[in-house]
N, C-alpha and C positions, 0 to 999 in steps of 0.2 A: 503493501500499498503505499502511495507517495501522495498525500494528502496535505495543503496549505502549507508549503514549506516555502520558505525565501532564500536561497542560497546563493553566496557570495563568489565565484567562482573566477578565475583569470582567466585571459582567453586559450591560454594553451591549454586547457582541460577542458576536452568535448564534451559538450552535454549528452552524448551518446553515452557517457562513462558512469553516469550519476547513478542510473539503475541496473544493478548487481541481479543476475541468472542465476540461479542456486537450483538449477531444476526444477523452477515453477514454469505453468503452463499458462496462468491469468492474475490479476493484480489489477487493484483502482489506482487509477492516477486523474487528480484535479486540483484545478488551482495552484499552480507551480509558479513562483516566480523564480528567474535566476537573473542576477543582478539590474532587477527591477522591472525587468522584463517579464511577462507570462510565456511561460515554455512550456511544449506537451514533452513532457519526460520521457514517456513513453512510446510517442511516437519517432522522437530522436534515436531510443534506443530500438528503437524495430528498425529502421532504416541502415543501423551500421551492425545491425546483428541477426543472424539467423540460427537456431528458429525464431519466430513474433513469438513473441509475448500477447496473450488474448487481455483486453480492455473487459474488467465484469464490474458491475454497479456495486458501490459499496455498501458494507451494512455491519453495524456496530451489535454484538452483544453487549457491551459496558457502556452506561449512560456517560457522555465528556460532560466534565465540569465546565468548560469554557475552549469555546472556537477561535481565536481572534480572527481578525480580516488578514489573509495573507501579506498586505500593503503592510500592516501594522508589527510583522514580526520581528523587524530586525532591529526597530527602538524598544520593543517591549525587551529583547535578549539583550542588547545593549544597557537598557535601565535596569533588570532585574535580574539576571545572570550573576552566577558565583555567591560564596557564603557570605558576604555583608549584608545580603537581602531576607536572609532564612526568617525571620522576625517577620519579614512583611508578606510572606504567603500565606 
């Protein structure tokens, strides 16, 4: 599953390398940003690798507390990541 990720990658890292294939045949991919731009990571992976991984609709067995908008993730991580903010969670 690759959903609501915000990645910062150098130009030398191909977008097709973000998803690894560990013998899976299907996954969910939605709303991912690379360097602030929306990227279909599964399409990038499938264009560069065979066999293709099929896309399936996401489902969750566990309730999520919060899913932040993808564009907000870099700022949230920068502001709240690390041990200094443990009491704020």
